Every structure is written in structure tokens, then in C-alpha cells.
PANU-826193 format. One record per residue (C-alpha): residue in one letter; x, y negated, z negated. Coordinates in steps of 0.05 Angstrom, whole numbers, padded with zeros to 5 digits, always signed. Layout:
BEGIN
AXYZ...
This chain:
BEGIN
M+00693+01488-01567R+00619+01491-01583N+00632+01484-01657R+00676+01424-01644A+00620+01390-01604V+00569+01403-01659V+00615+01371-01710L+00627+01310-01666F+00553+01302-01654S+00538+01307-01728V+00590+01254-01745L+00564+01206-01691S+00492+01217-01714F+00511+01202-01786C+00548+01138-01766L+00489+01117-01725L+00443+01130-01784L+00487+01088-01830L+00488+01031-01779T+00413+01033-01772V+00404+01030-01847R+00452+00971-01852I+00416+00933-01797L+00349+00945-01829S+00376+00923-01897V+00405+00857-01870T+00343+00842-01829A+00297+00856-01888K+00340+00810-01931D+00337+00754-01880Y+00262+00760-01873S+00255+00761-01948S+00297+00697-01955A+00259+00663-01899A+00193+00683-01930K+00216+00658-01998A+00239+00591-01969N+00175+00582-01930S+00133+00597-01992R+00148+00530-02024K+00140+00457-02003T+00184+00404-02037V+00169+00330-02034L+00211+00271-02058V+00174+00233-02113A+00224+00178-02130E+00297+00157-02125S+00339+00124-02179R+00403+00082-02180G+00452+00070-02236K+00424+00025-02290I+00443-00047-02309Y+00435-00062-02383D+00443-00122-02430R+00490-00118-02489S+00438-00081-02531M+00424-00029-02476K+00359-00063-02457P+00347-00052-02382L+00356-00113-02336V+00331-00069-02279D+00279-00013-02280G+00248-00048-02340E+00176-00036-02320E+00140+00025-02291K+00093+00039-02234L+00050+00102-02224V+00067+00150-02168S+00023+00210-02157V+00031+00273-02115F-00037+00295-02088T-00058+00364-02065P-00128+00380-02036S-00186+00371-02085I-00248+00329-02093R-00213+00286-02145S-00153+00274-02098K-00200+00253-02042Q-00236+00204-02088I-00172+00168-02109L-00140+00170-02040S-00203+00142-02008R-00200+00082-02055L-00125+00072-02042L-00121+00087-01967G-00191+00088-01940E-00238+00147-01930E-00214+00166-01860R-00140+00170-01880A-00158+00207-01944Q-00196+00259-01904E-00136+00270-01858I-00091+00282-01918I-00139+00330-01951E-00149+00370-01886S-00073+00376-01877K-00072+00415-01943K-00002+00389-01954P+00023+00350-02015Y+00020+00274-02007V+00059+00222-02048S+00030+00153-02061I+00033+00095-02110T-00031+00096-02150D-00066+00060-02207E-00092+00120-02245D-00051+00164-02292V-00083+00231-02274N-00053+00300-02284D-00092+00362-02266E-00084+00422-02220S-00087+00378-02158I-00055+00313-02180C+00012+00302-02214T+00027+00230-02237F+00096+00203-02254H+00117+00139-02289V+00170+00112-02242P+00214+00052-02260E+00208-00008-02215R+00277-00035-02198Y+00258-00109-02195P+00192-00121-02231E+00160-00190-02234N+00192-00236-02287A+00255-00193-02292L+00313-00230-02325A+00379-00255-02295C+00361-00244-02222H+00421-00283-02196L+00471-00247-02240V+00441-00177-02229G+00433-00188-02154Y+00395-00142-02107V+00401-00081-02062D+00389-00076-01987P+00327-00032-01982K+00352+00000-01918S+00424+00017-01934K+00411+00024-02009N+00476-00015-02022G+00483-00076-02067V+00483-00143-02030S+00497-00192-02087G+00513-00198-02160I+00527-00138-02204E+00490-00094-02154R+00545-00110-02104G+00605-00115-02151Y+00591-00046-02182N+00558-00015-02121D+00603+00047-02120Y+00589+00064-02193L+00515+00050-02187T+00509+00091-02124E+00550+00148-02153N+00499+00152-02210S+00438+00153-02165G+00388+00209-02172K+00325+00240-02143L+00261+00269-02170F+00225+00324-02132A+00160+00362-02139S+00156+00432-02110F+00092+00471-02093S+00076+00542-02071V+00046+00543-02001D+00013+00594-01955A+00037+00615-01886S+00006+00553-01855G+00040+00506-01904G-00022+00492-01945V-00014+00484-02020L-00037+00545-02060Q-00084+00523-02115G-00076+00551-02185V-00001+00563-02177K+00043+00521-02224R+00084+00467-02191Q+00158+00455-02206I+00192+00389-02222N+00265+00382-02203D+00308+00327-02233E+00372+00316-02194N+00409+00265-02239Y+00345+00224-02238S+00343+00216-02314S+00416+00195-02320K+00429+00136-02366A+00494+00117-02331G+00503+00045-02311V+00535-00023-02322V+00529-00058-02389L+00532-00134-02389T+00546-00183-02445I+00478-00216-02433D+00431-00220-02492S+00360-00211-02465D+00329-00255-02518I+00377-00313-02506Q+00371-00303-02431R+00296-00310-02435I+00303-00372-02480T+00350-00403-02428E+00305-00386-02369N+00244-00414-02405A+00281-00478-02423L+00299-00489-02349E+00229-00472-02327N+00200-00525-02374S+00251-00578-02354R+00259-00630-02298I+00313-00587-02266K+00291-00559-02198S+00360-00536-02175G+00415-00522-02226C+00435-00475-02281A+00444-00464-02356L+00493-00419-02392V+00507-00398-02464M+00571-00366-02488H+00589-00334-02554V+00646-00371-02588E+00683-00312-02620S+00686-00266-02559G+00679-00311-02498E+00622-00266-02476I+00568-00300-02436L+00501-00288-02470S+00458-00321-02416M+00466-00344-02345A+00405-00374-02311S+00402-00407-02243V+00343-00443-02212P+00304-00436-02169E+00295-00363-02183Y+00275-00316-02127D+00233-00254-02114R+00280-00196-02096N+00222-00157-02067N+00205-00211-02016L+00272-00241-01993E+00248-00264-01925K+00197-00311-01957E+00249-00336-02007L+00297-00356-01952E+00246-00405-01926K+00249-00445-01991G+00295-00503-02005N+00349-00511-02059A+00386-00447-02039P+00346-00399-02085L+00393-00340-02073V+00455-00379-02095N+00481-00372-02167K+00494-00445-02184A+00535-00426-02245L+00592-00403-02199R+00594-00463-02153S+00638-00525-02163Y+00611-00595-02172S+00631-00666-02190V+00627-00671-02265G+00630-00744-02286S+00631-00762-02360V+00632-00692-02389F+00705-00694-02369K+00718-00752-02416S+00720-00701-02473V+00781-00669-02440V+00818-00736-02434A+00800-00753-02506A+00823-00686-02533Y+00889-00690-02496A+00900-00762-02519L+00890-00740-02592E+00938-00682-02580C+00990-00732-02555G+00984-00773-02619I+00939-00828-02594G+00891-00844-02651E+00816-00846-02644E+00818-00916-02673T+00852-00941-02609E+00810-00999-02584Y+00793-01031-02518I+00746-01090-02504C+00698-01070-02448T+00670-01125-02404G+00628-01076-02363T+00678-01071-02307F+00751-01053-02296K+00789-01077-02235V+00843-01032-02206G+00876-01064-02146D+00820-01086-02100T+00770-01036-02130V+00723-01054-02186F+00700-00996-02230S+00637-01006-02271C+00607-00975-02333Y+00537-00946-02325H+00494-01001-02295G+00552-01049-02308K+00536-01051-02382E+00585-01091-02425H+00603-01050-02486G+00649-01099-02521R+00701-01073-02571Q+00705-00997-02568T+00741-00944-02608M+00747-00874-02579K+00685-00853-02618E+00644-00912-02592A+00671-00902-02521L+00647-00829-02522Q+00580-00849-02552N+00569-00902-02499S+00606-00864-02443C+00648-00925-02429N+00686-00915-02363A+00731-00975-02374Y+00757-00948-02440F+00778-00882-02408I+00811-00916-02349Q+00857-00954-02396L+00865-00892-02441F+00890-00852-02382E+00944-00904-02370K+00974-00884-02437L+00981-00811-02416D+01028-00774-02370A+00987-00752-02310E+01027-00689-02295S+01023-00666-02367L+00947-00677-02367L+00941-00636-02304M+00981-00580-02337F+00933-00584-02396C+00874-00578-02348R+00904-00517-02316S+00912-00486-02385L+00836-00493-02392G+00825-00451-02329L+00812-00509-02281S+00833-00502-02208A+00832-00425-02214Q+00777-00375-02199T+00740-00347-02259K+00729-00272-02254L+00671-00255-02299A+00662-00183-02275E+00672-00143-02211G+00640-00185-02156I+00622-00243-02202I+00674-00296-02189G+00669-00370-02200E+00699-00418-02149K+00767-00450-02160G+00741-00520-02162C+00792-00575-02150L+00843-00614-02190P+00876-00674-02155E+00950-00665-02136S+01003-00702-02177D+01021-00745-02118L+00949-00768-02111L+00947-00790-02184R+01003-00839-02169L+00950-00881-02136P+00917-00927-02188G+00847-00918-02159E+00852-00842-02161R+00877-00844-02233A+00818-00888-02251N+00768-00840-02219F+00800-00779-02251S+00798-00810-02321F+00722-00806-02323G+00712-00744-02281Q+00703-00770-02211G+00745-00771-02147K+00772-00704-02122L+00755-00668-02187L+00708-00608-02179I+00691-00559-02235T+00643-00500-02240P+00593-00493-02298V+00629-00428-02318Q+00695-00467-02322M+00661-00520-02365L+00641-00465-02414A+00715-00449-02423V+00733-00523-02428Y+00683-00538-02484H+00701-00473-02519A+00772-00499-02523I+00749-00566-02548A+00705-00534-02601T+00755-00481-02625G+00824-00499-02600Y+00829-00434-02559Y+00821-00419-02486V+00781-00356-02475R+00765-00329-02406P+00689-00323-02401T+00662-00254-02383V+00596-00219-02368A+00626-00148-02366F+00614-00109-02430G+00628-00039-02406L+00604+00023-02369A+00553+00074-02395N+00558+00148-02377K+00499+00194-02362D+00485+00203-02436G+00486+00127-02449L+00553+00126-02484V+00590+00061-02469T+00664+00051-02453K+00677-00022-02471E+00716-00068-02425K+00779-00102-02451T+00768-00171-02479G+00792-00231-02440E+00855-00270-02453K+00855-00317-02513R+00908-00371-02527R+00913-00434-02568V+00911-00499-02528L+00892-00551-02581S+00913-00561-02653E+00865-00551-02711K+00870-00626-02726T+00848-00645-02655V+00791-00594-02657K+00765-00622-02722R+00766-00693-02694M+00732-00673-02629R+00676-00637-02666N+00662-00700-02705L+00668-00745-02643L+00620-00703-02600A+00571-00694-02658S+00568-00770-02662V+00551-00774-02587V+00487-00734-02602S+00470-00767-02669N+00486-00839-02651G+00505-00842-02577N+00473-00837-02509A+00457-00763-02519K+00404-00775-02573S+00354-00737-02530A+00392-00675-02553K+00387-00692-02627S+00354-00638-02669R+00319-00640-02736I+00338-00568-02753L+00413-00566-02738K+00472-00610-02719L+00490-00609-02645A+00552-00635-02610G+00564-00650-02537K+00571-00699-02480T+00528-00721-02421G+00552-00732-02351T+00525-00764-02287A+00569-00757-02226Q+00566-00784-02156S+00569-00726-02107G+00583-00758-02039V+00520-00722-02014Y+00463-00765-01988D+00390-00749-01982R+00350-00799-01939G+00400-00854-01956R+00402-00839-02031E+00465-00810-02061V+00452-00746-02099C+00478-00745-02171R+00502-00683-02208T+00479-00688-02281W+00507-00648-02339F+00505-00634-02413C+00562-00593-02444G+00565-00579-02518F+00566-00531-02577F+00527-00514-02640P+00525-00517-02699A+00571-00577-02693E+00610-00565-02757N+00621-00490-02745P+00606-00472-02672H+00576-00404-02656Y+00553-00421-02585I+00576-00461-02526A+00524-00485-02475V+00529-00518-02407I+00470-00548-02368L+00475-00573-02296N+00424-00607-02251E+00444-00610-02178D+00402-00672-02164G+00386-00711-02227E+00373-00779-02257G+00421-00775-02315G+00451-00723-02362A+00414-00753-02422V+00348-00749-02385D+00353-00683-02348C+00401-00638-02385A+00407-00659-02459P+00334-00639-02475V+00347-00570-02444F+00408-00562-02489K+00367-00580-02550D+00311-00532-02530I+00360-00474-02521A+00397-00488-02586E+00335-00494-02629N+00303-00431-02601I+00366-00390-02610V+00372-00413-02682N+00298-00400-02695S+00301-00330-02664H+00363-00306-02701
């Protein structure tokens, strides 16, 4: 019995010993982990978001850098912080002995200061602000433009940069111990690649800035691909100070290229092209008396000017309303509307995710049974509304014979910067080669000998049409006019299509044609 008790006691003692060893082992491990965790202090230096590039992988965001430093206690740190934050605040930071992160103006790296070159998302003078859009600083989500349309992809490719320091039991940074830098996807190159050409975008923005246009836009498209190379809207806005921008007039946050407007005489090119396609010759004549009466309504040419005998070429050169009213009477209205739809009119234009042009408006067939509505439509007035983006496609068709859906989406880049290209837009023939050749000559003559001489260049041949449209909008009793220039260059073998719009202008020849010329000449000189 006694032996049995001794054995039982020994077994229990051994089990208790094992349990004690296990408890001490776990406790020691926990204390070790806690001590290890508490021996380092990590601070967030900067955050990144997926990139937005132009077609050559030049950044349209994060294009400039600012200096961000992490300070730990030292005489040098106190000197810099005193200048940045004031002596009292600097003293508080130094006495805390904890790392402190601040934007600075000195690139200093020593035992107590670590400086990083951090990209600034929206630096001053960044390009294509309306197309790129901006992010809500609180939610970190895109609010407009590409930032909004590709928000999921840009957010998914966000990153963070941390600095980690050894600290003592009180949390103070230990001097002389090497710091650690942790990159959590911060250096990723992933992002959205646009069709924009930064050089042409800058040319376009500069041309608008140097023009009479206070509220409007300018766009340039590549003929072969339908890719938009520049899209500029004015007024521009500061994405870092949105509250102040909202106090300004002319809707600075609105991308004017995507809105629909009355177009006026730039639409005459559509009527002329369709008439040629229907077999009506450009030698067709009409004698203009300066007015054209339709029922009880009298339609006038610009300022009631009497143009006399006009062929199609002369009518385009002089922008003769009366000629196009009578020309329209030779056409089938429903067939012309179908032709307009084939050019992308009355349908939204999706340029990329979140970048969608308005539908605009084509008059209904029933409406065009009314003589007055037919007259208005023939020279681009009445119910007709078109976006600048749609006009790019229209003049592309006139210059080449093909409809191409405009796009700003080039592709997506992965973390290594390798790009998966987007599919190209639809392309279909809408005009014959014969009509295209004639229209190139006709629109070139508008610039060389017509009312668009303000677009005439000494270094290359340009082609296009002006437009001045009543808007139905009044400002202090004065009706606001939408003014345009739409064209292509070089005239004989087009490489580029360009559209200029002024929301409140005097005339297309005065406001917009010089901008077209400026853009064209600078593109040719720079390439």
C-alpha cells in the first residue's frame, strides 16, 4: 500500500513539474514577444495610390516631389523643426523623444533625420486636371475623372511607406541604432495608362491660356487610331483647394469637352458631305440675297450679308446659311438623320471608364417635317446639340471617310510597369474616298480663302470650319453664343483632328480659329 502511494506521489509530482515548466515556457515566450514588439516604434511616412500615366508612361499625377522627413531627438532636428513649427513646438517634440514626421525644405539624412522624396499627387501646373480628376482627401476615393472611373484599380494598387526605430522602455528612440524602412507596395508602378500625349496636352493648354477663351475646351485626336492626344478644359482648377475653386464662375470643375452645345455652322460640313455622297455636285449654285424666307420666318446670313451667286465651295467659305437651307431641301431628312447617327450623334461617347460624353440631341423625324425646323437644322441650329468629343468623330469621318469612336483609355500597367493595352474602338466606313477628297479640298479653301483665314498658316496647310451658334441662354439681356472651330491637318493628308469650343464667344473665326492654328503649328514644330 505504501509503495503504491509513493508511486502515485511521484507521478503527480512529475506531472506538476512538467506543467510548471510549460507555464514558465509560454509566459517567457509571451514576455519575449511583448518586449520585442515594444522595442520598436513604426511611423507612417507616406501613402501612395495607383498611378495615372500618359501614352509614353509619363506621370500625369505624382509628377513632382516634396520632402518629408522623420525627426528623432538631436540638435539638428531641433534647429529644423524650430524653423518649420516654431521653437516651443519643436522643444515639445524633442522632449517626447519619439519620432516625428513633417514636410520639410531640407534634404538631410543623418543619425537623427531621415528624408524621403515623396511624390505630390496634384502638383501645381499638372496637366489634364479635368480628365484625370481628383480624390476626396477624407475617403481617399476618386470623385471625378479617371480617379473616379478607375477608383477600384487605383485603390487596389495603393501602398504605404514606413520608418521603424528601436526604442527604450519609455518609447524614446535609441540613438545609434539603425532604422528600418518598410515599403508595402509603395513603389508599385501599377496604374492607368491614357492615350494623352503630354507634349500635345501642354501645347493645347498653353494655346487656350493665351486665347480669348475663358470657358471652353480644345481637343486633339490622332487620325489613325482615334486616340485622343489632348483634352483641355478651361477654366482649370486647383485640386488642392477645391472650396476656393467652387466660388469661381464658369463651372471650373466641369469638363466642357463632354457637354453638349449648339454648334452652328460647323455642322454645314456634315450637310455638304452627305449631299456629295448623294450625288449632288459641289458646283450646285444658289443666289444668296442675304435672307431666306420660310413661311413667316426670315432666316439671315451672318449680319444679313448678301453673298450673291454661290457654289458649295463659296457657300462654305462664306458660311452662307441661305445656301444650306436650299441644299437641305434636295436631301431626304430621314436619311440625313441616319447618316448623323452613323457619326455617333445622339449617343453617349464612352472614352474610358467614368469618362462619358453626353448624348446631345438630334431632332426627331416628325419635327423635320416643319419647314422652319428643317431650315434651322441645315446650318446647325434648332434642337441640334453636339459635344466637342462627338465633333472630333464627325470631322474624323469627313477627313478620312471612317467613323472611329474616340478614346482616352490606352491600357493598364501592372506593378512592374508592364502595360496591357485596351482594345481599339470600332471603325467603319461612312463616306466614300471621292467625297473625302472633295471635302478636304473644300475645307482647306475655307481656311485659305474663306472666313477662317485667321487659322491660315505659313508652315502647313490647314482645313476646317468655323461656327457661331445661338444658345438660347441670356446674360443681362445678351444672348450667349457658342463659337467653334473644327478641322484637321495637314489638309491633304490628315494626321490630326482638332476641335475648339468657346462657351461664350464673339465668333468662331475670332475666338477659336487662332487657337486651332496655334495648336497645329506647335505640334508640327515639336514633332
